[in-house]
C-alpha positions as CSV (number, residue, x, y, z in Angstrom):
1,M,23.9,-12.5,26.3
2,K,22.7,-12.3,29.9
3,Q,19.9,-10.0,28.8
4,L,18.8,-12.3,26.0
5,F,18.8,-15.3,28.5
6,F,16.6,-13.3,30.9
7,L,14.2,-12.5,28.0
8,W,14.1,-16.2,27.0
9,V,13.2,-17.1,30.6
10,L,10.6,-14.4,30.9
11,F,8.8,-15.2,27.6
12,A,9.3,-19.0,27.4
13,A,9.1,-20.3,30.9
14,L,5.4,-19.4,31.5
15,P,3.5,-21.7,29.3
16,G,0.1,-20.6,30.6
17,N,0.6,-17.1,29.3
18,A,3.0,-17.8,26.4
19,A,0.7,-16.9,23.5
20,T,-0.6,-13.5,24.6
21,R,1.3,-10.3,25.6
22,Y,0.2,-6.7,26.2
23,V,1.5,-3.3,25.4
24,A,0.2,0.2,26.2
25,P,1.0,3.8,25.2
26,D,3.3,3.9,28.3
27,K,4.7,1.2,30.6
28,R,2.3,-0.1,33.2
29,G,3.2,-1.9,36.4
30,D,6.4,-3.8,36.0
31,G,6.2,-3.5,32.2
32,S,6.6,-7.2,31.6
33,G,3.7,-7.4,29.1
34,L,2.4,-10.5,30.8
35,T,-1.0,-8.9,31.6
36,A,-2.8,-5.7,30.7
37,A,-2.1,-4.3,34.2
38,H,1.6,-4.8,33.5
39,A,1.6,-3.9,29.8
40,A,5.0,-3.1,28.2
41,D,5.8,0.2,26.6
42,F,5.0,-0.3,22.9
43,L,8.3,1.4,22.0
44,D,10.4,-0.9,24.2
45,A,12.9,-2.6,21.9
46,G,13.7,-5.3,24.6
47,F,10.1,-6.3,24.7
48,W,10.0,-6.9,21.0
49,A,13.3,-8.9,21.1
50,G,11.6,-11.2,23.6
51,I,8.6,-11.5,21.3
52,Q,10.9,-12.6,18.5
53,I,12.4,-15.3,20.7
54,L,8.9,-16.5,21.7
55,L,7.8,-16.8,18.1
56,Q,10.4,-19.5,17.5
57,K,8.2,-21.9,19.5
58,E,4.6,-20.7,19.1
59,A,2.3,-18.0,17.6
60,V,1.9,-14.8,19.6
61,T,-0.8,-12.2,19.9
62,V,0.3,-8.8,21.2
63,T,-2.7,-6.8,22.4
64,F,-2.3,-3.0,22.0
65,T,-4.6,-1.9,24.9
66,G,-6.9,1.0,24.3
67,G,-5.3,4.4,24.4
68,D,-3.4,7.1,22.7
69,Y,-0.2,6.0,20.9
70,R,0.9,9.4,19.7
71,R,4.5,8.9,21.0
72,A,5.1,7.0,17.7
73,Y,4.9,10.5,16.2
74,T,6.0,12.9,18.9
75,E,8.9,10.7,20.3
76,K,10.1,8.1,17.8
77,A,8.5,5.9,15.1
78,F,7.2,2.5,15.9
79,I,9.5,0.2,13.8
80,L,9.2,-3.6,13.7
81,A,12.2,-4.9,11.8
82,D,13.5,-8.5,11.3
83,M,10.5,-10.0,13.0
84,G,8.3,-13.0,12.4
85,N,8.5,-16.7,11.9
86,R,7.5,-18.8,8.8
87,K,5.4,-21.2,10.9
88,N,4.2,-19.1,13.9
89,R,2.2,-16.0,13.2
90,L,2.6,-12.7,15.0
91,V,-0.7,-10.8,15.5
92,L,-0.7,-7.2,16.6
93,E,-4.3,-6.4,17.7
94,G,-5.8,-3.2,18.9
95,E,-8.9,-3.1,21.1
96,G,-11.6,-2.1,18.6
97,D,-11.7,1.6,17.9
98,R,-10.0,2.4,21.2
99,T,-6.4,1.8,20.0
100,I,-5.5,5.1,18.3
101,F,-2.4,6.4,16.7
102,P,-2.9,10.2,16.5
103,V,-0.7,12.5,14.5
104,P,-1.2,15.9,16.2
105,V,-0.5,19.2,14.6
106,G,2.2,21.5,15.9
107,Y,5.1,19.1,15.8
108,T,8.0,18.6,13.5
109,Q,7.2,16.8,10.2
110,Q,8.1,13.0,10.4
111,P,8.7,10.5,7.6
112,V,6.8,7.6,9.1
113,L,4.6,6.7,12.1
114,M,4.8,2.9,11.9
115,V,7.2,0.7,9.8
116,V,7.2,-3.1,9.1
117,K,10.5,-4.1,7.6
118,N,12.1,-7.4,6.7
119,T,9.3,-9.2,8.5
120,R,7.1,-12.2,7.7
121,N,3.8,-13.8,8.7
122,M,2.2,-10.9,10.6
123,V,-1.3,-9.6,11.2
124,I,-2.1,-5.9,12.1
125,R,-5.7,-5.6,13.2
126,N,-7.8,-2.8,14.7
127,F,-5.3,0.0,14.5
128,N,-6.8,3.5,14.0
129,F,-4.7,6.3,12.5
130,T,-5.9,9.9,12.6
131,G,-4.8,13.5,12.9
132,S,-3.4,16.1,10.5
133,G,0.2,16.5,11.6
134,K,2.7,16.5,8.7
135,L,3.7,12.9,8.0
136,G,5.2,11.0,5.0
137,Y,3.5,7.6,5.7
138,A,1.3,6.4,8.6
139,L,2.0,2.7,8.0
140,Q,4.9,1.7,5.7
141,I,5.5,-1.9,4.8
142,T,8.9,-2.3,3.1
143,S,12.2,-4.3,2.7
144,G,15.8,-3.3,3.2
145,E,18.4,-4.1,0.6
146,G,18.6,-7.9,0.3
147,G,15.8,-8.4,2.8
148,T,12.2,-9.6,2.4
149,T,8.9,-8.8,3.8
150,S,6.0,-11.2,3.1
151,N,2.7,-12.6,4.2
152,I,1.4,-9.4,5.9
153,L,-2.3,-9.0,6.6
154,V,-3.7,-5.5,7.6
155,E,-7.3,-5.8,8.5
156,E,-10.1,-3.7,10.0
157,C,-7.8,-0.7,10.4
158,S,-8.7,2.9,9.7
159,W,-7.1,6.1,8.4
160,T,-9.4,9.1,8.9
161,D,-9.0,12.9,8.8
162,M,-5.2,12.8,8.0
163,R,-4.9,16.0,6.1
164,G,-1.1,16.2,6.8
165,I,-0.3,13.0,4.9
166,I,2.4,13.8,2.3
167,F,2.8,10.6,0.3
168,G,0.5,7.8,1.6
169,A,-1.6,6.7,4.5
170,T,0.0,3.4,3.9
171,G,2.1,1.7,1.2
172,A,4.1,-1.4,0.3
173,H,7.5,-0.8,-1.2
174,Q,10.7,-2.4,-2.7
175,P,11.3,-5.6,-4.6
176,G,11.6,-7.8,-1.5
177,T,8.1,-7.0,-0.4
178,S,5.3,-9.3,-1.4
179,A,2.0,-10.9,-0.3
180,V,0.6,-7.9,1.5
181,T,-3.1,-7.9,2.0
182,Y,-5.4,-5.1,3.2
183,S,-8.9,-6.4,4.2
184,R,-11.9,-4.5,5.5
185,C,-10.0,-1.3,6.1
186,T,-11.5,2.2,6.0
187,F,-9.9,5.4,4.5
188,K,-11.5,8.8,4.7
189,R,-10.3,12.4,4.1
190,V,-6.6,12.1,3.6
191,G,-3.9,14.3,2.0
192,I,-2.3,17.7,1.4
193,D,-2.2,17.8,-2.4
194,S,-1.9,15.7,-5.5
195,H,1.2,13.8,-4.1
196,S,-0.9,12.4,-1.3
197,H,-2.6,9.0,-1.6
198,F,-4.6,6.5,0.5
199,M,-2.3,3.7,-0.7
200,Y,1.1,4.3,-2.3
201,H,2.6,0.9,-3.4
202,A,5.8,1.3,-5.3
203,H,9.1,0.0,-6.8
204,H,8.5,-3.7,-7.5
205,A,6.5,-4.6,-4.5
206,S,4.3,-7.5,-5.7
207,N,1.1,-9.4,-4.9
208,V,-0.4,-6.5,-3.0
209,R,-4.1,-7.2,-2.5
210,V,-6.8,-4.9,-1.5
211,R,-10.2,-6.4,-0.6
212,D,-13.5,-5.3,0.9
213,C,-12.1,-1.8,1.8
214,Y,-13.8,1.6,1.8
215,F,-12.2,4.8,0.4
216,E,-13.7,8.2,0.6
217,D,-12.1,11.5,-0.4
218,C,-8.4,11.9,-1.1
219,T,-6.4,14.8,-2.5
220,G,-4.5,12.5,-4.9
221,D,-4.9,9.0,-6.4
222,F,-6.8,6.6,-4.1
223,V,-4.8,3.4,-4.7
224,R,-1.5,3.7,-6.5
225,F,0.7,0.9,-8.0
226,R,3.8,2.7,-9.1
227,D,6.8,1.2,-11.0
228,H,6.2,-2.5,-11.8
229,C,4.1,-3.5,-8.8
230,D,3.0,-6.7,-10.5
231,Y,0.1,-9.0,-9.5
232,G,-1.8,-6.2,-7.7
233,S,-5.5,-6.6,-7.0
234,V,-8.4,-4.5,-5.8
235,T,-11.6,-6.4,-5.2
236,N,-15.0,-5.7,-3.7
237,S,-14.1,-2.3,-2.5
238,T,-15.9,1.1,-2.6
239,F,-14.4,4.4,-3.9
240,I,-16.2,7.6,-3.4
241,R,-15.3,11.2,-4.1
242,T,-17.3,14.1,-2.9
243,G,-17.4,17.4,-4.8
244,I,-14.9,19.2,-2.5
245,F,-12.0,16.9,-3.2
246,P,-9.9,17.0,-6.4
247,V,-10.5,14.8,-9.4
248,Y,-7.8,12.0,-9.6
249,P,-7.9,8.3,-10.5
250,F,-9.3,5.8,-8.0
251,I,-6.8,3.1,-9.1
252,S,-3.6,4.5,-10.6
253,I,-0.7,2.7,-12.3
254,P,1.8,5.6,-12.9
255,L,5.5,5.9,-14.0
256,F,7.7,8.9,-13.4
257,N,10.8,8.6,-15.5
258,N,12.7,11.7,-14.7
259,I,16.1,10.4,-15.9
260,D,17.3,9.4,-19.4
261,P,16.8,6.5,-20.0
262,G,13.9,6.0,-17.6
263,D,14.1,3.5,-14.8
264,E,10.4,2.8,-14.1
265,T,8.3,0.2,-16.1
266,F,4.8,-1.1,-16.3
267,A,3.7,-4.4,-15.0
268,T,0.8,-6.3,-16.6
269,H,-0.9,-8.6,-14.1
270,Y,-3.7,-6.9,-12.3
271,T,-7.2,-7.8,-11.0
272,F,-9.7,-5.0,-10.4
273,T,-13.1,-6.7,-10.0
274,G,-16.3,-6.2,-8.1
275,N,-15.6,-2.6,-7.0
276,R,-17.9,0.4,-6.9
277,F,-16.5,3.7,-8.3
278,R,-18.4,6.9,-7.9
279,N,-17.7,10.4,-9.0
280,T,-14.3,11.0,-10.6
281,R,-12.8,11.5,-14.1
282,Y,-11.0,8.2,-14.6
283,A,-11.7,5.1,-12.5
284,I,-8.5,3.2,-13.5
285,A,-5.6,4.8,-15.2
286,F,-2.2,3.6,-16.6
287,H,0.0,6.7,-17.2
288,H,3.6,7.5,-18.0
289,Y,5.6,10.7,-17.6
290,G,9.1,11.5,-18.8
291,F,11.8,9.5,-20.8
292,D,11.5,6.1,-22.3
293,P,13.3,3.4,-20.3
294,A,15.9,1.4,-22.2
295,G,14.2,-0.9,-24.7
296,K,10.7,0.6,-24.0
297,H,8.7,2.9,-26.2
298,Y,6.2,4.6,-24.0
299,L,6.4,7.9,-25.9
300,L,4.5,7.5,-29.1
301,T,4.7,9.0,-32.6
302,A,1.7,10.8,-34.0
303,A,0.9,7.7,-36.1
304,E,1.1,5.5,-33.1
305,G,-1.1,7.8,-31.1
306,T,-3.7,7.7,-33.9
307,I,-3.7,3.9,-33.7
308,L,-4.0,4.0,-29.9
309,E,-6.9,6.4,-30.0
310,N,-8.8,5.2,-33.2
311,G,-7.2,2.0,-34.5
312,Q,-8.9,-1.4,-34.9
313,P,-9.1,-3.4,-31.7
314,D,-6.4,-5.8,-32.7
315,E,-4.1,-2.9,-33.7
316,R,-4.6,-1.2,-30.4
317,K,-4.1,-4.4,-28.5
318,K,-0.8,-5.1,-30.3
319,L,0.5,-1.5,-29.7
320,L,-0.3,-1.8,-26.0
321,L,1.7,-5.0,-25.8
322,Q,4.6,-3.9,-28.0
323,Q,5.0,-0.3,-26.8
324,F,4.0,-0.5,-23.2
325,G,4.4,-4.2,-22.3
326,I,0.7,-4.2,-21.3
327,N,-1.1,-7.4,-22.1
328,T,-4.8,-6.8,-21.8
329,D,-5.4,-10.5,-21.7
330,A,-3.4,-10.7,-18.4
331,I,-5.5,-7.9,-16.8
332,K,-8.9,-8.7,-15.2
333,I,-11.2,-5.7,-15.0
334,R,-14.8,-6.6,-14.7
335,N,-18.0,-6.5,-12.7
336,N,-17.3,-3.0,-11.4
337,K,-20.1,-0.5,-10.9
338,N,-19.2,2.9,-12.4
339,E,-21.2,6.0,-11.4
340,Q,-20.4,9.5,-12.6
341,I,-17.2,8.2,-14.3
342,T,-15.9,9.7,-17.5
343,G,-13.5,6.9,-18.4
344,R,-13.5,3.4,-17.0
345,V,-10.0,2.4,-18.0
346,M,-7.5,4.9,-19.5
347,I,-3.9,5.0,-20.7
348,G,-1.8,8.1,-21.0
349,S,1.8,9.1,-22.0
350,F,3.4,12.5,-21.6
351,P,6.9,13.8,-22.3
352,R,8.1,15.5,-19.1
353,Y,11.3,16.4,-17.2
354,G,13.0,17.5,-20.5
355,A,12.0,14.5,-22.6
356,A,11.3,15.3,-26.3
357,S,7.9,14.6,-27.7
358,K,7.8,12.0,-30.5
359,G,4.5,13.5,-31.8
360,W,1.7,12.4,-29.5
361,S,0.8,12.8,-25.9
362,G,-2.5,12.5,-24.1
363,W,-5.1,10.0,-22.9
364,S,-6.8,7.1,-24.7
365,D,-9.8,5.1,-23.5
366,I,-9.0,1.4,-23.5
367,S,-12.2,0.3,-21.6
368,M,-13.2,-1.7,-24.7
369,F,-10.8,-4.5,-23.7
370,F,-12.5,-5.0,-20.4
371,K,-16.1,-6.0,-19.7
């Protein structure tokens, strides 16, 4: 209790400096965070406890002074949990391209570099992630059981030359996570293999929005919405693949049902508009692998597959709704520029993990339902 009282005095009794604090890769001066010369260690849990106290009375900007924040990888992950205030926003702001979170090679593989968990009303701005050390996620936004994370804005951040990313440069996960926006971010040259993605959103995270971002060269899907990530959107963004990187979808909505019955399902509210897609096989793909979930019929008979591939538009539309729960009227895909693209919008279903075929598997082009 005495420590919390001291923190309250430190962070609340100085009104002239109340809205801005400073952190650095290592403690500077007295480490109070009141000025750049006395920046706190960014991994100091006591400092962040004080920030949470201060947020109860006003908005706070924490400036991450220019420098090398590799300790989030080599020492311990930078985790912000149970932070934020509904009224007062917390801004984490780097100093342009000088605030760098490197992931150096030669260290033990780590699951995460930075985590935002059970947190609300936060901005992350001007953070730059790079380096090819082995890493699950560079920035993970998630919720614990029964918790919520909402109203998170990630803007003007970059992820470049991260060839050790295993799953995602970033991703929003779990049912309690919603209203996460990525704006004006840059992603280049990420991934180990087909499991690696620029963005890996999964497991009922909702209202994840991507706008005005740039994506170039990934070893897997570029932006993935897995397992009922409803109300996802990607707008006014650029997707480019050069010849040396594998051919995978730019925007992917996959399910991996490796148990019987399956436990992953499609959502049906998406907006993908005003984007530029250049040089891949499928720009946007809905795809299912494995067993049918209870009450769902993602695996098709031969007759159903024939309808999906060659039926009349109303028959195909009805099948998509009845079998997959995908309502093409609830999906907005328009005004995208497609260059060197084989299929604009595709759907696929494949028996895997021991699931028995019902007679059809493969891909079908459903671009006709979207202008």
